[in-house]
C-alpha positions as CSV (number, residue, x, y, z in Angstrom):
1,M,-8.3,15.4,-7.1
2,I,-10.7,13.3,-9.4
3,I,-12.3,10.2,-8.0
4,Y,-14.8,7.7,-9.8
5,H,-17.9,5.5,-8.8
6,G,-18.8,2.7,-10.8
7,S,-22.6,1.8,-10.9
8,T,-25.5,1.1,-13.3
9,V,-27.1,4.4,-12.9
10,P,-25.6,8.0,-12.6
11,V,-25.1,9.1,-9.1
12,E,-25.2,12.9,-9.0
13,V,-26.0,12.9,-5.2
14,P,-24.0,10.4,-3.4
15,E,-25.8,8.7,-0.5
16,I,-24.3,6.6,2.5
17,L,-25.8,3.1,1.6
18,K,-26.5,0.4,4.2
19,S,-25.2,-3.0,2.8
20,K,-25.9,-6.7,3.8
21,R,-22.5,-7.5,2.8
22,R,-19.6,-6.9,5.0
23,L,-17.1,-4.8,3.1
24,D,-13.4,-3.9,3.4
25,F,-14.1,-0.4,5.0
26,G,-17.6,-0.7,6.2
27,E,-20.8,0.9,5.0
28,G,-20.9,4.2,2.8
29,F,-20.2,5.5,-0.6
30,Y,-17.1,3.8,-2.3
31,T,-15.1,5.6,-4.8
32,T,-11.5,5.1,-6.3
33,F,-8.7,7.4,-7.8
34,N,-8.6,4.7,-10.6
35,R,-11.0,5.1,-13.4
36,E,-10.2,1.2,-14.5
37,Q,-11.2,0.2,-10.9
38,A,-14.6,2.0,-11.3
39,V,-15.1,0.3,-14.6
40,S,-14.7,-3.0,-12.9
41,W,-16.9,-2.0,-10.2
42,S,-19.7,-1.0,-12.7
43,E,-19.2,-4.4,-14.5
44,R,-19.8,-6.3,-11.1
45,V,-22.8,-4.1,-10.2
46,A,-24.4,-4.6,-13.6
47,E,-24.0,-8.3,-13.5
48,R,-25.2,-8.5,-9.8
49,K,-28.4,-6.3,-10.8
50,N,-28.9,-8.0,-14.1
51,S,-28.5,-4.6,-15.7
52,K,-27.4,-3.6,-19.3
53,F,-26.0,-0.5,-18.1
54,Q,-22.6,0.6,-16.7
55,I,-22.0,4.1,-15.6
56,I,-19.1,5.8,-14.3
57,S,-19.7,8.9,-12.3
58,E,-16.9,11.3,-11.7
59,Y,-16.2,13.8,-8.7
60,E,-13.8,16.4,-7.4
61,F,-12.7,15.3,-4.0
62,D,-10.7,17.9,-1.7
63,L,-8.8,15.7,0.4
64,E,-6.6,18.7,1.8
65,A,-9.7,20.4,3.0
66,A,-11.3,17.1,4.2
67,K,-8.2,16.4,6.3
68,K,-8.7,19.6,8.2
69,E,-12.2,19.0,9.2
70,L,-12.9,15.1,9.3
71,R,-11.6,12.0,11.1
72,I,-9.8,10.2,8.0
73,I,-7.7,6.9,8.2
74,Q,-5.3,6.4,5.2
75,F,-3.3,3.4,4.5
76,D,-0.7,4.1,1.9
77,K,0.0,0.4,1.6
78,P,-1.5,-3.0,2.8
79,D,0.3,-3.2,6.1
80,D,-0.5,-4.8,9.4
81,N,-2.9,-2.0,10.3
82,W,-4.6,-2.2,6.9
83,L,-5.2,-6.0,7.5
84,D,-6.6,-5.6,10.9
85,F,-9.0,-2.9,9.6
86,V,-10.2,-5.0,7.0
87,S,-10.4,-8.0,8.6
88,A,-12.5,-6.3,11.4
89,N,-14.7,-4.7,9.0
90,R,-15.2,-7.9,7.2
91,V,-16.4,-9.7,10.1
92,G,-18.7,-6.8,11.2
93,N,-16.7,-5.3,14.2
94,G,-17.8,-1.8,12.9
95,I,-14.2,-0.4,13.2
96,A,-14.7,2.0,10.2
97,E,-17.6,3.9,12.3
98,A,-14.9,5.8,14.2
99,Y,-14.0,7.5,10.9
100,D,-15.7,9.9,8.3
101,I,-13.3,8.4,5.3
102,A,-11.2,5.8,4.7
103,I,-8.7,5.5,2.0
104,G,-6.6,2.5,1.1
105,A,-6.1,-0.7,-1.1
106,V,-9.0,-2.8,-2.1
107,A,-9.3,-6.5,-1.0
108,N,-10.2,-7.8,-4.4
109,D,-11.5,-11.6,-4.5
110,L,-7.8,-13.0,-4.6
111,V,-6.8,-10.6,-1.6
112,F,-10.1,-11.5,0.2
113,A,-9.2,-15.2,-0.1
114,T,-6.0,-14.5,1.5
115,I,-7.6,-12.6,4.4
116,I,-10.0,-15.5,5.0
117,L,-7.0,-17.8,5.3
118,F,-5.6,-15.3,7.9
119,E,-8.8,-15.0,9.6
120,Q,-9.2,-19.0,10.0
121,G,-5.7,-19.1,11.4
122,L,-4.3,-21.1,8.3
123,L,-2.1,-18.4,7.5
124,D,0.1,-16.3,9.9
125,R,0.6,-12.7,9.9
126,E,3.8,-12.8,8.0
127,E,2.7,-15.1,5.2
128,T,-0.4,-13.2,4.7
129,M,1.4,-10.0,4.4
130,K,4.0,-11.8,1.8
131,R,1.0,-13.2,-0.3
132,L,-0.6,-9.5,-0.2
133,K,2.4,-7.9,-1.5
134,I,2.3,-9.9,-4.9
135,Q,-1.3,-9.0,-5.6
136,E,-2.4,-6.0,-7.9
137,L,-4.1,-3.7,-5.4
138,Y,-6.4,-0.8,-6.5
139,N,-7.4,1.8,-4.1
140,Q,-10.7,3.0,-2.6
141,I,-12.2,5.9,-0.9
142,L,-15.0,5.1,1.5
143,F,-17.3,8.1,2.6
144,H,-18.8,6.9,5.7
145,T,-20.6,9.9,6.9
146,E,-22.9,12.4,5.6
147,N,-20.7,15.1,6.6
148,S,-17.9,13.7,4.5
149,L,-20.1,13.7,1.4
150,R,-19.7,17.7,1.6
151,F,-16.1,17.0,-0.1
152,C,-17.2,15.1,-2.9
153,R,-18.5,17.1,-5.7
154,Y,-20.3,15.7,-8.6
155,I,-18.9,16.5,-12.0
156,K,-20.2,14.3,-14.6
157,H,-20.9,10.9,-15.4
158,E,-20.4,8.6,-18.5
159,T,-22.2,5.4,-20.0
160,I,-19.6,2.8,-20.8
161,G,-22.0,-0.1,-21.4
162,G,-25.5,-0.7,-22.3
163,V,-27.8,1.4,-24.6
């Protein structure tokens, strides 16, 4: 299957990156099945880095082969397990470290606001899940270990913004 990564530079050799920010699925190399999502990510990275360039790198991902060799957690929809996983990673509990790859919905800014209200006890689990179901959710695939990157083969990149 084809997956994408949005950035300000071509990423021919993906790397597991450490981050100061606490992310949905922990540290690693984030990709998506959705090209539009990668474009959005490239816009955000360009803005954060004050860069003129937006670049989408494209990869072939052999999920079936990866499932035979790696520890993969996959959330088909934002459910209780997804909420617990994202919440734990966002507060730095390192739950993603138990997996080579994590696949599931992105907690965008609107979703993240809902998760914060849940974490602060202002929303119960039922209300949180109800609110999440009305959000437009994109997907993400996190490659968490160097070993997992063997299943992510670079194809090409495209400059979509900048000179």
